[in-house]
C-alpha positions as CSV (number, residue, x, y, z in Angstrom):
1,M,67.6,178.1,-127.6
2,V,69.7,178.4,-130.7
3,A,73.3,177.4,-129.9
4,E,75.0,180.3,-131.7
5,R,72.8,182.8,-129.8
6,F,74.1,181.6,-126.4
7,P,76.3,184.3,-124.8
8,T,80.0,183.6,-124.9
9,V,83.1,185.3,-123.4
10,Q,84.2,186.2,-127.0
11,A,80.9,188.0,-127.5
12,I,81.4,189.8,-124.2
13,E,84.9,190.9,-125.2
14,A,83.4,192.2,-128.5
15,A,80.7,194.0,-126.6
16,A,83.3,195.7,-124.5
17,A,85.1,197.0,-127.6
18,R,81.7,198.0,-129.1
19,I,80.4,200.1,-126.1
20,A,83.8,201.6,-125.1
21,G,83.7,205.3,-124.8
22,A,79.9,205.5,-124.6
23,V,79.6,203.6,-121.3
24,L,81.8,204.5,-118.4
25,M,84.5,202.1,-117.2
26,T,83.5,202.7,-113.6
27,P,86.0,202.9,-110.7
28,C,86.5,199.9,-108.5
29,L,88.0,200.9,-105.1
30,P,88.7,199.2,-101.8
31,S,87.1,200.4,-98.6
32,E,89.1,200.1,-95.4
33,T,86.2,201.0,-93.2
34,L,83.9,198.5,-94.8
35,A,86.7,195.9,-94.5
36,H,86.6,196.4,-90.7
37,I,82.8,196.1,-90.7
38,T,82.5,193.0,-93.0
39,G,85.7,191.1,-92.2
40,C,86.5,190.8,-95.9
41,R,88.4,193.0,-98.3
42,P,85.6,194.6,-100.3
43,W,86.1,196.3,-103.7
44,L,83.3,198.6,-104.6
45,K,82.4,198.9,-108.3
46,F,80.6,202.2,-108.7
47,E,78.1,201.5,-111.4
48,N,75.9,204.2,-109.8
49,L,78.2,206.6,-111.6
50,Q,77.0,205.7,-115.1
51,F,75.1,208.5,-116.8
52,T,71.8,207.0,-116.0
53,A,73.1,205.7,-112.6
54,S,72.9,202.0,-113.5
55,F,74.8,199.2,-115.1
56,K,71.8,198.6,-117.4
57,E,73.3,200.9,-120.0
58,R,75.8,198.2,-120.9
59,G,73.4,195.7,-122.1
60,A,71.0,198.2,-123.7
61,L,73.7,199.8,-125.7
62,N,75.2,196.5,-126.9
63,K,71.8,195.4,-128.1
64,L,71.2,198.7,-129.9
65,L,74.5,198.7,-131.7
66,L,73.8,195.2,-133.1
67,L,70.5,196.2,-134.7
68,A,70.3,196.0,-138.5
69,T,69.6,199.2,-140.3
70,D,66.0,198.5,-140.9
71,E,65.6,197.6,-137.2
72,R,67.1,200.9,-136.1
73,Q,64.7,202.8,-138.4
74,A,61.7,200.9,-137.0
75,G,62.7,201.4,-133.4
76,V,62.8,199.4,-130.2
77,C,60.3,198.6,-127.5
78,A,60.9,197.6,-123.9
79,M,59.1,197.0,-120.6
80,S,60.6,198.6,-117.5
81,A,59.8,200.6,-114.4
82,G,63.2,202.1,-114.0
83,N,66.9,201.5,-114.9
84,H,66.4,199.5,-118.1
85,A,64.0,202.1,-119.4
86,Q,66.4,204.9,-118.8
87,G,69.4,203.2,-120.1
88,L,67.7,202.1,-123.3
89,A,66.0,205.5,-123.8
90,Y,69.2,207.4,-123.3
91,H,71.3,205.4,-125.8
92,A,68.5,205.0,-128.3
93,A,68.2,208.8,-128.4
94,R,72.0,209.1,-128.8
95,L,71.9,206.8,-131.8
96,G,68.7,208.2,-133.4
97,V,66.7,205.0,-132.7
98,P,63.0,205.6,-131.8
99,A,62.3,204.0,-128.4
100,T,59.0,203.0,-126.8
101,I,58.9,202.1,-123.1
102,V,55.9,200.5,-121.5
103,M,55.7,201.2,-117.8
104,P,53.2,200.1,-115.1
105,R,50.5,202.8,-114.5
106,H,51.7,203.4,-111.0
107,T,55.4,203.9,-111.8
108,P,56.8,206.9,-109.7
109,L,56.4,210.1,-111.7
110,T,60.1,210.9,-111.4
111,K,61.0,207.7,-113.3
112,V,58.4,208.4,-115.9
113,A,59.7,211.9,-116.3
114,R,63.3,210.8,-116.6
115,T,62.5,208.2,-119.2
116,R,60.5,210.8,-121.3
117,G,63.4,213.2,-120.7
118,H,65.7,210.9,-122.7
119,G,63.3,211.1,-125.6
120,A,61.4,207.9,-125.3
121,R,57.7,207.4,-126.0
122,V,56.3,206.3,-122.6
123,I,53.1,204.2,-122.4
124,L,51.6,203.7,-119.0
125,E,49.8,200.3,-119.2
126,G,49.4,197.5,-116.8
127,V,49.1,197.3,-113.0
128,N,52.4,195.5,-112.6
129,L,55.5,194.6,-114.7
130,S,54.0,191.3,-115.9
131,E,51.0,193.1,-117.5
132,S,53.3,195.8,-118.9
133,L,55.5,193.1,-120.4
134,A,52.5,191.6,-122.2
135,V,51.6,195.0,-123.5
136,A,55.1,195.7,-124.7
137,E,55.4,192.4,-126.5
138,R,52.1,192.9,-128.2
139,L,53.0,196.5,-129.2
140,A,56.3,195.4,-130.6
141,K,54.6,192.8,-132.8
142,Q,51.9,195.2,-134.0
143,E,54.3,198.1,-134.9
144,G,57.2,196.0,-136.1
145,L,59.5,197.2,-133.2
146,V,62.5,195.2,-131.8
147,F,61.6,194.1,-128.3
148,V,64.6,194.5,-125.9
149,H,64.1,192.3,-122.9
150,P,65.6,193.6,-119.7
151,F,67.6,190.4,-118.9
152,D,66.6,187.3,-120.9
153,D,68.4,188.4,-124.1
154,P,71.8,187.1,-125.2
155,R,73.0,190.5,-126.5
156,V,71.9,192.3,-123.3
157,I,73.6,189.6,-121.2
158,E,76.8,190.1,-123.2
159,G,76.7,193.8,-122.6
160,Q,76.2,193.3,-118.9
161,G,79.1,190.9,-118.9
162,T,81.5,193.7,-119.7
163,L,81.4,194.6,-116.0
164,G,83.0,191.3,-115.3
165,L,85.9,192.0,-117.7
166,E,86.5,195.3,-116.0
167,L,86.6,193.6,-112.6
168,L,89.3,191.2,-113.8
169,A,91.4,194.1,-114.9
170,Q,90.8,196.2,-111.8
171,V,91.1,193.8,-108.9
172,R,94.2,191.6,-108.4
173,N,93.8,188.2,-106.7
174,L,90.0,188.4,-106.8
175,D,88.4,185.7,-104.7
176,A,84.7,186.3,-105.2
177,V,82.1,188.6,-106.9
178,V,78.7,189.1,-105.2
179,V,76.1,190.2,-107.7
180,P,72.4,191.2,-107.1
181,I,69.9,189.1,-109.0
182,G,66.6,190.3,-110.4
183,G,66.0,188.5,-113.6
184,G,69.7,187.3,-113.7
185,G,71.1,189.2,-116.7
186,L,74.0,190.9,-114.9
187,I,75.1,187.8,-113.0
188,S,74.9,185.7,-116.1
189,G,77.2,188.0,-118.1
190,V,79.6,188.4,-115.2
191,A,79.8,184.7,-114.6
192,I,80.5,183.9,-118.2
193,A,83.3,186.5,-118.3
194,I,84.9,185.7,-115.0
195,K,84.7,181.9,-115.1
196,A,86.3,181.8,-118.5
197,A,89.3,183.7,-117.2
198,N,89.5,182.0,-113.7
199,P,87.1,179.3,-112.7
200,R,88.5,179.6,-109.1
201,I,86.8,182.9,-108.6
202,K,83.4,182.4,-106.8
203,I,80.3,184.0,-108.3
204,I,77.7,184.6,-105.6
205,G,74.3,185.9,-106.3
206,V,72.1,187.7,-103.8
207,Q,68.3,188.3,-103.7
208,S,66.0,189.8,-101.1
209,R,64.1,187.2,-99.1
210,T,60.9,188.9,-100.4
211,Y,61.7,188.0,-104.0
212,P,63.7,184.7,-104.1
213,S,62.6,183.9,-107.6
214,M,66.0,182.6,-108.8
215,V,66.6,180.7,-105.6
216,V,63.4,178.8,-105.9
217,A,63.6,178.4,-109.6
218,L,67.0,176.6,-109.3
219,R,65.7,174.3,-106.6
220,R,62.6,173.3,-108.6
221,G,64.1,173.6,-112.1
222,S,61.2,175.8,-113.1
223,P,60.2,179.5,-112.8
224,V,58.6,180.7,-109.6
225,T,56.5,183.8,-109.1
226,A,57.4,186.0,-106.1
227,D,55.5,188.9,-104.7
228,G,55.8,191.3,-101.8
229,M,57.2,194.7,-100.7
230,T,60.9,195.3,-100.9
231,I,63.2,198.4,-100.8
232,A,65.2,196.6,-103.6
233,E,62.6,197.1,-106.3
234,G,65.4,196.9,-109.0
235,I,65.7,193.1,-108.2
236,A,62.0,192.6,-107.4
237,V,61.5,190.3,-110.4
238,K,58.7,187.8,-110.0
239,T,59.9,185.2,-112.4
240,A,63.5,184.2,-113.1
241,G,64.5,184.3,-116.8
242,R,64.7,181.1,-118.8
243,L,68.1,181.7,-120.3
244,T,69.5,183.3,-117.2
245,R,68.3,180.5,-115.1
246,Q,70.3,178.0,-117.2
247,I,73.5,180.1,-117.0
248,V,73.1,180.7,-113.2
249,N,72.6,177.0,-112.7
250,D,75.8,176.2,-114.7
251,L,78.2,178.9,-113.5
252,V,77.1,180.5,-110.3
253,D,78.4,179.0,-107.1
254,D,75.7,180.1,-104.7
255,V,72.7,182.4,-104.4
256,L,72.2,184.0,-101.0
257,L,69.1,185.6,-99.5
258,V,69.2,188.8,-97.4
259,E,66.8,190.5,-95.1
260,E,65.3,193.9,-95.9
261,T,67.0,195.3,-92.8
262,S,70.4,194.3,-94.1
263,I,69.7,196.1,-97.4
264,E,68.7,199.2,-95.5
265,R,71.8,199.0,-93.4
266,A,74.0,198.7,-96.5
267,I,72.4,201.8,-98.1
268,S,73.1,203.8,-95.0
269,L,76.7,202.5,-94.7
270,L,77.4,203.4,-98.3
271,Q,76.1,206.9,-97.6
272,S,78.0,207.4,-94.3
273,V,81.2,205.6,-95.2
274,E,81.6,206.1,-98.9
275,K,79.5,209.2,-99.4
276,T,77.7,207.5,-102.3
277,V,74.0,207.1,-103.0
278,V,72.7,203.6,-104.0
279,E,69.3,202.2,-104.4
280,G,68.2,199.0,-102.6
281,A,69.3,196.7,-105.4
282,G,72.6,198.5,-105.6
283,A,73.3,197.8,-102.0
284,A,72.3,194.2,-102.0
285,A,75.8,192.9,-102.5
286,L,77.1,194.7,-99.5
287,A,74.1,193.5,-97.5
288,A,75.1,189.9,-98.4
289,V,78.6,190.2,-97.0
290,I,77.3,191.9,-93.9
291,E,74.6,189.2,-93.2
292,H,76.8,186.3,-94.3
293,R,80.0,187.6,-92.9
294,D,81.7,184.2,-92.1
295,M,81.4,183.1,-95.8
296,F,83.6,186.0,-97.0
297,S,86.0,186.4,-94.1
298,G,89.5,187.4,-95.4
299,L,88.6,187.3,-99.1
300,N,89.0,189.9,-101.8
301,V,85.4,190.4,-102.8
302,A,84.0,192.6,-105.6
303,L,80.7,194.3,-104.9
304,P,79.0,196.0,-107.8
305,L,77.0,199.0,-106.7
306,T,74.6,198.3,-109.5
307,G,72.4,201.5,-109.3
308,G,71.8,204.8,-107.6
309,N,68.2,205.6,-108.6
310,I,66.4,205.7,-105.3
311,D,63.3,207.8,-104.4
312,P,64.6,210.8,-102.2
313,R,61.8,210.2,-99.6
314,V,62.6,206.5,-99.3
315,Y,66.3,207.4,-99.1
316,A,65.7,209.9,-96.3
317,N,63.6,207.3,-94.4
318,V,66.3,204.7,-94.7
319,I,68.9,207.0,-93.3
320,M,66.7,208.1,-90.4
321,R,65.6,204.5,-89.6
322,D,69.2,203.4,-89.5
323,L,70.1,206.2,-87.0
324,V,67.3,204.8,-84.8
325,R,68.8,201.2,-85.1
326,Q,72.2,202.5,-84.2
327,G,70.9,204.3,-81.1
328,Q,71.6,207.8,-82.4
329,L,68.0,208.7,-82.5
330,L,65.6,207.9,-79.7
331,R,61.9,208.7,-79.3
332,I,60.6,209.0,-75.7
333,E,57.5,210.1,-73.9
334,V,58.1,212.0,-70.7
335,P,55.3,212.9,-68.2
336,I,55.7,216.3,-66.6
337,S,53.7,218.6,-64.4
338,D,51.7,221.2,-66.3
339,Q,53.2,224.3,-64.7
340,P,55.7,227.0,-65.6
341,G,59.3,226.0,-65.8
342,A,58.7,222.2,-66.1
343,L,59.5,222.1,-69.7
344,A,62.6,224.3,-69.3
345,E,63.9,222.0,-66.6
346,L,63.4,218.9,-68.8
347,A,65.3,220.7,-71.7
348,T,68.1,221.6,-69.3
349,V,68.6,218.0,-68.1
350,L,68.8,216.9,-71.8
351,G,71.2,219.7,-72.6
352,N,73.5,219.0,-69.7
353,E,73.7,215.4,-70.9
354,G,74.6,216.4,-74.4
355,A,71.3,215.2,-76.0
356,N,69.9,217.3,-78.9
357,I,66.1,217.7,-79.2
358,I,65.1,217.0,-82.8
359,D,61.3,217.1,-82.5
360,M,58.9,217.7,-79.6
361,S,55.1,217.7,-79.2
362,H,53.0,218.6,-76.1
363,E,50.0,216.3,-75.1
364,R,47.5,217.5,-72.6
365,L,44.2,216.0,-73.6
366,R,44.9,212.3,-73.3
367,L,42.4,211.0,-70.7
368,A,45.0,208.7,-69.0
369,L,46.9,211.8,-68.0
370,N,46.4,213.6,-64.7
371,P,44.5,216.9,-65.4
372,R,47.4,218.8,-63.9
373,G,49.9,217.0,-65.9
374,A,51.1,216.7,-69.5
375,A,53.2,214.4,-71.7
376,I,56.1,215.5,-73.9
377,D,56.8,213.4,-76.9
378,L,60.5,213.8,-77.8
379,V,62.8,212.7,-80.5
380,I,66.4,213.2,-79.3
381,E,69.7,212.9,-81.0
382,L,72.4,210.9,-79.2
383,Q,76.0,209.7,-79.7
384,D,75.3,206.0,-79.4
385,E,73.3,203.5,-77.3
386,D,75.5,204.0,-74.2
387,H,74.9,207.7,-74.4
388,G,71.2,207.0,-74.6
389,R,71.3,204.9,-71.4
390,R,73.1,207.7,-69.6
391,V,70.5,210.3,-70.8
392,L,67.6,208.1,-69.6
393,A,69.2,207.6,-66.3
394,A,69.7,211.3,-65.8
395,L,66.1,212.0,-66.7
396,T,64.9,209.4,-64.1
397,D,67.2,210.9,-61.5
398,H,65.6,214.3,-62.0
399,G,62.0,212.9,-61.7
400,F,61.4,212.7,-65.5
401,V,60.7,209.0,-65.8
402,P,60.1,208.1,-69.5
403,A,56.7,206.4,-69.9
404,R,57.5,205.1,-73.3
405,Q,60.6,204.5,-75.4
406,Q,60.8,203.7,-79.1
407,V,63.9,202.3,-80.6
408,G,64.5,200.3,-83.9
């Protein structure tokens, strides 16, 4: 690594001046309700309000603005399946810089369409991000394009670090910042900016247990490849960056791991409490203070909501699954006699108890059932778990003993 290329706080300050007006200085607001839930004083930094709904615009724009004239004319190339692609494509189009984005072949069509919608040439090659990266690097060399790495680039890191400068200006008496880690570009820039101003402020990283690449890399002193399924695909990076690993090792106080269920819970809380949409990676910081509550008790903690690009179907599933976990949705199977009025009586019991029927199906052909009976598969809406217990007791009292219940 060439010494003068290493990211510095001075370079981050210059990046902040460079991108000002083209990237939103996003609001950073406290949440009283989440304070009660987490036990700390959380400050939410709404990066999901950027034009492309992600902090990635910061680093992409800083890199673009530092290109030489001939580099701008030649164009840029990147590998990404989401936020980096959209941020780079959007600002490249604004600046008149040709952009080529290599995406894995099975990237969701909505992400492909959005990236193309910003004017980029999209090439679908590779079965995963690693293969797409190799294609993008080869293409950049063949066509004389400037390759823009999503995280392991000093100019990109400096752009991401502008978020840290904003936090210093927006939150008084800041004790800690919790930052999601994929490749490590954001936390690297934030750590450089904040530790230069106040080394007392803790910088805490967070990764899904499914993709602990930075955690293991720091323990071993070398990269690790992770794989699996996670709702936080924005931080599902298989191999930690070389430069970012060095910065994280030097400046980050700790890196925590969180369960997938904690990330789901955080997405749902941000929707119900703050009325804001975040993707899995964007909710990881809140997931960390929920799962590691004692570590942050009583502290002023900044939580960047790093992105809001989540598949609508996934988002709907997350919200519904959380309702199940909270006892507000319950699925039950109730055996009834197959005769007139039985179903009406069942519905009356539920109605009298204040339960709302969301879905219902009638089963008569299962061989385990009495030929003169049937089973009703119900999904009912409840106030909470206590309400659910009262409803089940009332059903039992009226002879409708649930044969099967399904909760979280």
